[in-house]
C-alpha positions as CSV (number, residue, x, y, z in Angstrom):
1,X,-24.7,44.2,47.3
2,X,-25.7,41.0,49.1
3,X,-28.6,42.8,50.8
4,X,-29.8,44.0,47.4
5,X,-29.7,40.5,46.0
6,X,-31.6,39.1,49.0
7,X,-34.2,41.9,48.6
8,X,-34.5,41.2,44.9
9,X,-35.0,37.4,45.6
10,X,-37.8,38.2,48.2
11,X,-39.5,40.6,45.7
12,X,-39.6,37.8,43.1
13,X,-41.3,35.6,45.6
14,X,-44.1,38.0,46.2
15,X,-46.0,36.8,43.1
16,X,-44.8,33.3,42.8
17,X,-47.2,32.3,40.0
18,X,-46.1,35.1,37.7
19,X,-42.4,34.4,38.6
20,X,-42.8,30.7,37.9
21,X,-44.5,31.3,34.5
22,X,-41.7,33.6,33.5
23,X,-39.0,31.2,34.7
24,X,-40.6,28.3,32.8
25,X,-40.9,30.4,29.6
26,X,-37.2,31.5,29.8
27,X,-36.0,28.0,30.8
28,X,-37.9,26.5,27.9
29,X,-36.4,29.0,25.5
30,X,-32.9,28.3,26.8
31,X,-33.4,24.5,26.6
32,X,-34.7,24.8,23.1
33,X,-31.7,26.9,22.0
34,X,-29.3,24.5,23.7
35,X,-30.9,21.6,21.9
36,X,-30.8,23.5,18.6
37,X,-27.1,24.2,19.1
38,X,-26.6,20.5,19.8
39,X,-28.3,19.5,16.6
40,X,-26.5,22.0,14.5
41,X,-23.1,21.1,16.0
42,X,-23.9,17.5,15.5
43,X,-24.9,18.0,11.9
44,X,-21.8,20.0,11.2
45,X,-19.6,17.4,12.9
46,X,-21.3,14.7,10.9
47,X,-20.8,16.5,7.6
48,X,-17.1,17.2,8.4
49,X,-16.6,13.7,9.6
50,X,-18.2,12.2,6.5
51,X,-16.2,14.5,4.3
52,X,-12.8,14.0,5.9
53,X,-13.1,10.4,7.2
54,X,-14.7,8.9,4.1
55,X,-12.0,9.9,1.7
56,X,-10.8,13.5,1.7
57,X,-8.8,13.6,5.0
58,X,-7.8,16.9,6.6
59,X,-4.8,17.5,4.3
60,X,-4.0,16.2,0.8
61,X,-0.8,16.2,-1.2
62,X,-0.9,16.0,-5.0
63,X,1.2,16.7,-8.1
64,X,0.7,20.4,-8.8
65,X,-1.3,19.8,-12.0
66,X,-3.3,16.8,-10.8
67,X,-6.3,18.6,-9.2
68,X,-7.1,20.4,-12.5
69,X,-6.6,17.7,-15.1
70,X,-6.5,14.5,-13.1
71,X,-4.3,12.8,-15.7
72,X,-2.6,9.4,-15.0
73,X,0.8,10.8,-15.7
74,X,0.6,13.5,-13.0
75,X,1.8,11.4,-10.0
76,X,3.8,11.9,-6.9
77,X,7.1,10.2,-7.9
78,X,8.7,10.3,-4.5
79,X,6.0,9.3,-2.1
80,X,8.3,8.0,0.7
81,X,9.9,11.5,1.0
82,X,6.4,13.0,1.5
83,X,5.5,10.3,4.1
84,X,8.8,11.0,5.9
85,X,8.0,14.7,6.0
86,X,4.5,14.0,7.5
87,X,6.1,11.8,10.2
88,X,8.3,14.7,11.2
89,X,5.4,17.0,11.9
90,X,5.3,16.0,15.5
91,X,2.5,14.9,17.8
92,X,0.5,18.1,17.6
93,X,0.2,18.6,13.8
94,X,1.0,15.0,12.7
95,X,-1.4,12.2,12.2
96,X,-2.1,9.2,10.0
97,X,-1.4,9.2,6.3
98,X,-2.2,6.9,3.4
99,X,-1.5,6.7,-0.4
100,X,-4.0,6.5,-3.2
101,X,-4.0,6.0,-6.9
102,X,-6.9,6.8,-9.3
103,X,-8.0,5.5,-12.7
104,X,-11.1,5.2,-14.8
105,X,-12.7,2.1,-16.2
106,X,-15.8,0.6,-17.9
107,X,-17.1,-2.3,-15.8
108,X,-19.7,-4.8,-17.0
109,X,-21.4,-8.0,-16.1
110,X,-23.5,-9.6,-18.7
111,X,-25.4,-6.9,-20.6
112,X,-25.1,-4.4,-17.7
113,X,-22.2,-1.9,-17.7
114,X,-21.2,1.4,-16.0
115,X,-18.4,3.9,-16.0
116,X,-16.6,4.0,-12.7
117,X,-13.6,5.5,-11.0
118,X,-11.0,3.1,-9.7
119,X,-9.4,4.0,-6.4
120,X,-6.3,2.1,-5.3
121,X,-5.7,2.2,-1.6
122,X,-3.3,0.7,1.0
123,X,-5.9,-1.2,3.2
124,X,-3.7,-1.2,6.3
125,X,-3.2,2.6,6.4
126,X,-6.6,3.4,4.8
127,X,-8.4,1.9,7.8
128,X,-6.5,4.4,10.0
129,X,-7.5,7.4,7.9
130,X,-11.0,6.6,6.7
131,X,-14.1,4.8,8.0
132,X,-14.9,3.0,4.7
133,X,-14.2,-0.4,6.2
134,X,-17.0,0.3,8.8
135,X,-19.6,0.9,6.1
136,X,-19.7,-2.5,4.5
137,X,-23.2,-3.8,4.1
138,X,-22.1,-7.2,2.8
139,X,-18.9,-9.1,2.4
140,X,-15.5,-8.1,3.8
141,X,-12.8,-5.4,3.3
142,X,-9.8,-5.6,1.1
143,X,-6.9,-7.8,1.8
144,X,-3.7,-6.2,3.2
145,X,-1.6,-7.9,0.6
146,X,-2.0,-7.2,-3.1
147,X,-3.0,-9.9,-5.6
148,X,-0.2,-12.2,-6.7
149,X,0.7,-10.7,-10.1
150,X,3.7,-12.0,-12.0
151,X,5.9,-9.3,-13.4
152,X,6.3,-9.1,-17.1
153,X,9.5,-9.0,-19.1
154,X,10.8,-7.3,-22.2
155,X,10.4,-9.1,-25.4
156,X,13.5,-10.6,-27.0
157,X,14.6,-9.4,-30.5
158,X,13.1,-12.5,-32.0
159,X,9.8,-12.0,-30.2
160,X,9.6,-8.4,-31.3
161,X,10.4,-9.4,-34.9
162,X,7.7,-12.0,-34.7
163,X,5.2,-9.4,-33.3
164,X,6.0,-7.1,-36.2
165,X,5.5,-10.0,-38.7
166,X,2.1,-10.8,-37.1
167,X,1.0,-7.2,-37.3
168,X,1.9,-6.9,-40.9
169,X,0.2,-10.2,-41.7
170,X,-3.0,-9.1,-40.0
171,X,-2.9,-5.7,-41.7
172,X,-2.5,-7.4,-45.1
173,X,-5.3,-9.8,-44.5
174,X,-7.7,-7.0,-43.5
175,X,-6.8,-4.9,-46.6
176,X,-7.2,-8.0,-48.9
177,X,-10.6,-8.6,-47.4
178,X,-11.6,-5.0,-47.9
179,X,-10.4,-5.1,-51.5
180,X,-12.4,-8.2,-52.2
181,X,-15.7,-6.7,-51.1
182,X,-18.2,-6.1,-54.0
183,X,-18.8,-2.6,-55.2
184,X,-21.6,-1.0,-53.2
185,X,-23.0,1.1,-56.0
186,X,-23.0,-0.6,-59.5
187,X,-22.3,1.4,-62.6
188,X,-25.3,2.8,-64.4
189,X,-25.7,1.7,-68.1
190,X,-25.1,4.3,-70.8
191,X,-28.3,6.1,-71.9
192,X,-27.9,5.2,-75.6
193,X,-26.6,1.7,-75.1
194,X,-28.8,-1.1,-76.7
195,X,-30.5,-3.3,-74.3
196,X,-29.0,-6.8,-74.6
197,X,-29.5,-9.8,-72.5
198,X,-27.0,-10.3,-69.7
199,X,-24.2,-12.5,-70.8
200,X,-24.7,-14.8,-67.9
201,X,-28.5,-14.9,-68.1
202,X,-29.9,-18.5,-68.1
203,X,-31.6,-19.7,-71.4
204,X,-34.4,-22.1,-71.8
205,X,-32.0,-24.6,-73.2
206,X,-29.7,-24.6,-70.0
207,X,-26.8,-22.7,-68.7
208,X,-24.6,-20.6,-71.0
209,X,-21.0,-21.2,-71.7
210,X,-20.1,-18.3,-69.6
211,X,-21.9,-19.8,-66.6
212,X,-19.9,-23.0,-67.0
213,X,-16.5,-21.4,-67.4
214,X,-16.9,-18.5,-64.9
215,X,-14.2,-18.3,-62.2
216,X,-15.2,-18.6,-58.6
217,X,-16.0,-15.2,-56.9
218,X,-13.0,-13.6,-55.3
219,X,-14.8,-13.2,-52.0
220,X,-15.5,-16.9,-51.8
221,X,-11.8,-17.5,-52.4
222,X,-10.8,-15.3,-49.6
223,X,-13.3,-16.9,-47.2
224,X,-12.1,-20.4,-48.2
225,X,-8.4,-19.6,-47.8
226,X,-8.2,-17.1,-45.0
227,X,-7.8,-19.7,-42.2
228,X,-5.6,-22.0,-44.2
229,X,-2.1,-22.7,-42.9
230,X,-0.5,-22.6,-39.4
231,X,-0.8,-18.8,-39.2
232,X,-4.6,-18.5,-39.6
233,X,-6.6,-16.1,-37.5
234,X,-7.0,-18.5,-34.6
235,X,-3.3,-19.2,-34.5
236,X,-2.4,-15.6,-34.9
237,X,-4.7,-14.6,-32.0
238,X,-3.2,-17.3,-29.8
239,X,0.3,-16.3,-30.6
240,X,-0.5,-12.6,-30.0
241,X,-2.0,-13.4,-26.6
242,X,1.1,-15.4,-25.7
243,X,3.4,-12.4,-26.6
244,X,1.1,-10.0,-24.6
245,X,1.2,-12.3,-21.5
246,X,5.0,-12.3,-21.6
247,X,5.0,-8.5,-21.7
248,X,2.2,-8.1,-19.1
249,X,1.1,-11.4,-17.6
250,X,-2.4,-11.7,-16.0
251,X,-2.8,-12.0,-12.2
252,X,-2.9,-15.4,-10.6
253,X,-6.5,-14.8,-9.5
254,X,-9.0,-11.9,-10.1
255,X,-8.1,-8.9,-7.9
256,X,-10.6,-8.4,-5.1
257,X,-12.5,-5.1,-5.0
258,X,-15.3,-3.5,-3.0
259,X,-18.1,-1.6,-4.7
260,X,-21.1,0.5,-3.6
261,X,-24.7,-0.7,-3.3
262,X,-25.9,1.3,-6.2
263,X,-23.3,-0.1,-8.5
264,X,-24.0,-3.6,-7.3
265,X,-27.7,-3.0,-8.1
266,X,-26.9,-1.7,-11.6
267,X,-24.6,-4.6,-12.5
268,X,-26.7,-7.1,-10.6
269,X,-23.7,-8.6,-8.9
270,X,-23.3,-10.2,-5.5
271,X,-20.4,-10.8,-3.2
272,X,-18.1,-13.5,-4.6
273,X,-19.0,-12.9,-8.2
274,X,-16.8,-11.4,-10.9
275,X,-17.1,-8.3,-13.1
276,X,-15.2,-7.4,-16.2
277,X,-13.2,-4.1,-16.3
278,X,-11.7,-2.3,-19.3
279,X,-9.3,0.5,-18.7
280,X,-6.4,2.4,-20.3
281,X,-2.8,2.3,-19.0
282,X,-0.5,5.2,-18.6
283,X,1.2,4.3,-21.9
284,X,-2.0,4.3,-23.9
285,X,-2.6,0.5,-24.0
286,X,-5.9,-1.1,-23.2
287,X,-6.0,-3.4,-20.1
288,X,-8.7,-6.0,-19.5
289,X,-9.1,-7.5,-16.0
290,X,-11.7,-9.5,-14.2
291,X,-12.4,-8.4,-10.6
292,X,-13.8,-10.4,-7.7
293,X,-16.4,-8.5,-5.6
294,X,-15.1,-9.0,-2.0
295,X,-17.6,-6.6,-0.4
296,X,-20.4,-4.1,-1.0
297,X,-20.4,-0.8,1.0
298,X,-23.1,1.8,1.6
299,X,-22.2,5.4,2.4
300,X,-25.5,7.1,1.6
301,X,-23.9,9.2,-1.1
302,X,-24.6,8.4,-4.7
303,X,-21.2,9.8,-5.6
304,X,-19.5,6.9,-3.8
305,X,-22.1,4.1,-4.0
306,X,-22.6,4.3,-7.7
307,X,-19.3,5.4,-9.2
308,X,-16.4,4.1,-6.9
309,X,-14.5,0.8,-7.0
310,X,-11.9,0.4,-4.3
311,X,-9.0,-2.0,-4.7
312,X,-5.4,-2.6,-3.5
313,X,-3.1,0.1,-4.7
314,X,-0.6,-2.5,-5.8
315,X,-3.2,-4.1,-8.1
316,X,-4.1,-0.8,-9.7
317,X,-0.5,0.2,-10.1
318,X,0.0,-3.1,-12.0
319,X,-3.0,-2.5,-14.1
320,X,-2.1,1.0,-15.1
321,X,1.6,0.4,-15.4
322,X,2.3,3.0,-12.7
323,X,4.7,1.0,-10.6
324,X,5.5,2.6,-7.2
325,X,3.7,5.9,-8.2
326,X,0.6,7.4,-6.6
327,X,-1.6,10.3,-7.2
328,X,-2.5,11.4,-3.7
329,X,-1.4,11.2,-0.1
330,X,-4.1,12.0,2.5
331,X,-3.4,13.0,6.1
332,X,-5.8,13.0,9.0
333,X,-4.8,15.2,12.0
334,X,-5.9,15.0,15.6
335,X,-8.1,18.1,15.1
336,X,-9.7,19.4,11.9
337,X,-9.1,22.9,13.2
338,X,-5.4,22.4,12.8
339,X,-5.7,21.4,9.1
340,X,-4.6,24.8,7.7
341,X,-1.6,25.0,10.0
342,X,-0.6,21.5,9.2
343,X,-0.9,22.1,5.5
344,X,1.3,25.2,5.7
345,X,3.9,23.5,7.8
346,X,4.1,20.4,5.6
347,X,4.4,22.6,2.5
348,X,7.3,24.4,4.0
349,X,9.0,21.1,4.9
350,X,8.6,19.7,1.4
351,X,9.6,22.9,-0.4
352,X,8.7,21.4,-3.8
353,X,7.0,23.4,-6.6
354,X,5.9,20.2,-8.3
355,X,3.7,19.3,-5.3
356,X,0.6,21.1,-3.9
357,X,-0.5,20.8,-0.3
358,X,-4.0,21.8,0.6
359,X,-6.3,21.5,3.6
360,X,-9.9,20.2,3.4
361,X,-11.3,23.8,3.6
362,X,-9.3,24.8,0.5
363,X,-10.2,21.7,-1.4
364,X,-13.9,22.0,-0.5
365,X,-14.6,25.7,0.3
366,X,-18.3,25.1,-0.5
367,X,-18.6,22.7,2.5
368,X,-16.8,25.3,4.8
369,X,-19.4,27.9,3.7
370,X,-22.2,25.5,4.4
371,X,-20.9,24.8,7.9
372,X,-20.8,28.6,8.6
373,X,-24.3,29.0,7.1
374,X,-25.6,26.4,9.5
375,X,-24.3,28.3,12.4
376,X,-25.7,31.6,11.1
377,X,-29.1,30.0,10.7
378,X,-29.0,28.7,14.2
379,X,-28.0,32.2,15.5
380,X,-30.9,33.8,13.7
381,X,-33.4,31.3,15.2
382,X,-32.0,31.9,18.6
383,X,-32.3,35.6,18.1
384,X,-36.0,35.3,17.3
385,X,-36.6,33.0,20.3
386,X,-34.8,35.3,22.7
387,X,-36.4,38.4,21.3
388,X,-39.8,37.0,22.2
389,X,-38.5,35.9,25.6
390,X,-37.0,39.3,26.3
391,X,-40.3,41.0,25.6
392,X,-41.8,38.6,28.2
393,X,-39.2,39.7,30.8
394,X,-39.9,43.3,30.1
395,X,-43.6,42.8,30.5
396,X,-43.1,40.9,33.8
397,X,-40.9,43.6,35.2
398,X,-43.1,46.4,34.1
399,X,-46.1,44.8,35.8
400,X,-44.0,44.4,39.0
401,X,-43.1,48.1,38.8
402,X,-46.7,49.2,38.4
403,X,-47.9,46.9,41.2
404,X,-45.2,48.4,43.6
405,X,-45.7,52.0,42.8
406,X,-46.7,52.9,46.4
407,X,-43.7,50.9,47.7
408,X,-41.3,52.7,45.4
409,X,-42.7,56.0,46.4
410,X,-42.2,55.2,50.1
411,X,-38.7,54.0,49.5
412,X,-37.8,57.3,47.7
413,X,-39.5,59.3,50.5
414,X,-37.4,57.7,53.2
415,X,-34.2,58.5,51.3
416,X,-33.5,55.7,48.8
417,X,-31.7,57.2,45.8
418,X,-32.9,56.8,42.3
419,X,-29.8,54.8,41.3
420,X,-30.3,52.3,44.1
421,X,-33.9,51.9,43.0
422,X,-32.7,51.5,39.4
423,X,-30.2,48.9,40.5
424,X,-32.9,47.0,42.5
425,X,-35.1,46.4,39.4
426,X,-32.1,45.4,37.3
427,X,-30.8,43.0,39.9
428,X,-34.3,41.4,40.2
429,X,-34.3,40.9,36.4
430,X,-30.8,39.3,36.5
431,X,-31.7,37.0,39.4
432,X,-34.8,35.9,37.5
433,X,-32.7,35.3,34.3
434,X,-29.9,33.5,36.2
435,X,-32.3,31.1,37.9
436,X,-34.0,30.5,34.5
437,X,-30.6,30.0,32.8
438,X,-29.6,27.3,35.3
439,X,-32.9,25.4,35.0
440,X,-32.9,25.8,31.2
441,X,-29.3,24.7,30.8
442,X,-30.0,21.6,32.8
443,X,-33.0,20.6,30.7
444,X,-31.0,21.6,27.6
445,X,-28.2,19.3,28.6
446,X,-30.6,16.4,29.1
447,X,-32.0,17.1,25.7
448,X,-28.5,17.1,24.2
449,X,-27.8,13.8,26.0
450,X,-30.9,12.3,24.4
451,X,-29.8,13.5,20.9
452,X,-26.3,12.2,21.4
453,X,-27.5,8.7,22.4
454,X,-30.6,8.3,20.3
455,X,-30.5,11.2,17.8
456,X,-33.3,12.8,15.7
457,X,-34.7,9.8,13.8
458,X,-35.8,10.8,10.2
459,X,-35.9,7.2,8.8
460,X,-39.7,7.4,8.5
461,X,-39.2,10.2,6.0
462,X,-36.1,9.2,4.1
463,X,-33.5,6.5,3.8
464,X,-30.6,9.0,3.7
465,X,-29.7,12.6,3.5
466,X,-27.3,14.1,1.0
467,X,-26.0,17.6,1.4
468,X,-23.8,18.9,-1.3
469,X,-22.9,15.3,-2.3
470,X,-22.1,14.4,1.3
471,X,-24.1,11.5,2.6
472,X,-25.6,12.0,6.1
473,X,-27.2,9.2,8.1
474,X,-31.0,9.6,8.5
475,X,-30.6,9.7,12.3
476,X,-29.2,13.1,13.2
477,X,-27.0,12.8,16.3
478,X,-26.4,15.8,18.6
479,X,-23.1,17.0,20.0
480,X,-22.5,18.6,23.4
481,X,-20.1,21.6,23.3
482,X,-19.2,24.2,25.9
483,X,-20.2,27.0,23.5
484,X,-23.6,25.4,22.8
485,X,-24.3,25.3,26.6
486,X,-23.1,28.8,27.5
487,X,-24.0,31.0,24.5
488,X,-27.8,30.8,24.9
489,X,-27.7,31.7,28.6
490,X,-25.1,34.5,27.9
491,X,-27.2,36.0,25.1
492,X,-30.4,35.8,27.1
493,X,-28.6,37.4,30.1
494,X,-27.3,40.3,28.0
495,X,-30.5,41.0,26.2
496,X,-32.6,40.9,29.4
497,X,-30.0,43.1,31.2
498,X,-30.4,45.7,28.5
499,X,-34.2,45.3,28.4
500,X,-34.5,45.8,32.2
501,X,-33.3,49.4,31.8
502,X,-36.8,50.5,30.7
503,X,-38.8,49.3,33.7
504,X,-35.9,50.2,36.1
505,X,-35.9,53.8,34.6
506,X,-39.7,54.0,35.2
507,X,-39.1,53.1,38.8
508,X,-36.1,55.4,39.3
509,X,-38.0,58.5,37.9
510,X,-41.0,58.0,40.0
511,X,-41.8,61.0,42.3
512,X,-42.3,60.1,46.0
513,X,-45.5,62.1,46.3
514,X,-47.0,60.5,43.2
515,X,-46.0,57.1,44.4
516,X,-47.5,57.5,47.9
517,X,-50.8,58.7,46.4
518,X,-51.4,55.2,44.9
519,X,-53.6,53.0,46.9
């Protein structure tokens, strides 16, 4: 076998120019395919990293009904038990976990307003699960401690009675004011009624008796007396606010939040300024709070930059009256490939029908299909490249066979079997491909290294890329994987091995007499 390999190597050196051109073409094809695998693997890794490390995580735990309706009441009531189960998963399946709470609000500043989703997070654990704190364009991240927020108390019997009295008083005042409004549509006069001057019409001699004795308008009376007394509207409003503050006192200072660049541009707000938020609590009450913008982040995804406001989970729990309750627990494992196994194990540990445990691929199956589609697209491109390269190898070996017709005829005449001649041509092809694969893989590895360090810069074409709502940086970084390095060479070797059968068969079937007649 060694003698056949040495003979094949010498035969390739006969026409060095043709061999060099073929090696260069094959090496270029392999390097191009290795680089393509690097870009695709890097893009897939970037999409998965953005999806899982921006918010989703690898595994999520919710109330069983929360993913469909996303109502405030559908919370995880015993979050510590879930966190304890996650901690018991062990070093292989376990990881970092964090709790989240969701709400909706209308935020405004001046004449600008926008609908947003409020996301309450635990800053200390959120930094271990997501990379949002690394995406701040201006300002700083959330404080680890929640905003000092005094707890409310229940109203006393006297205060509740006073609240009912105020409510009845306000209702009566409103109804009286409505009753005093003039009729919108006056009665039409009877068709046969004689036309007489209005009783209150002025005469040339001065005002009528009716004008002098007419009572003041009821509406004017209401306007003149509605604020009379200690329980006027201003006093009632002040007393109502006092009772509300006892039941749910405001925070000591505005809670600090971080918002996206798009939302900051819409509201025209900067770091350190305040915005007004109006939301609804779990018991149906309206809550009004002023937020202080601590930081502004930029993810590249409009879904986050325009519609998300992140704040401390304790502040949002206080706002929504969801004390010690959360909607979501997100877990990041050591390897995204273990997400399904981790979800199944955690579900078995919890054994609770009220909770649902899902991996990222179940939550976002569209993204998983996209990742597979990227790999299929790369495989199709590699197939086309290697198909052309294989045709070049077949052409090179056929030319070599035709040029050595007399040589093959002599070899068969002196006793070389057709099988050994067949093997010689195949081995020559494999040696050619192996040498090309080594050279191409080295250059492909260098190309991958460049893509890993510098990436494919698309900033001259776009400021950011969004794929299925996932923001991707305009600089596509590559990723070096063992499969990306070996698969191109393996595919080229197999295809060229099969393609070499045709020229090898031509050489093996050659008749000694016909071959020796060639000059």
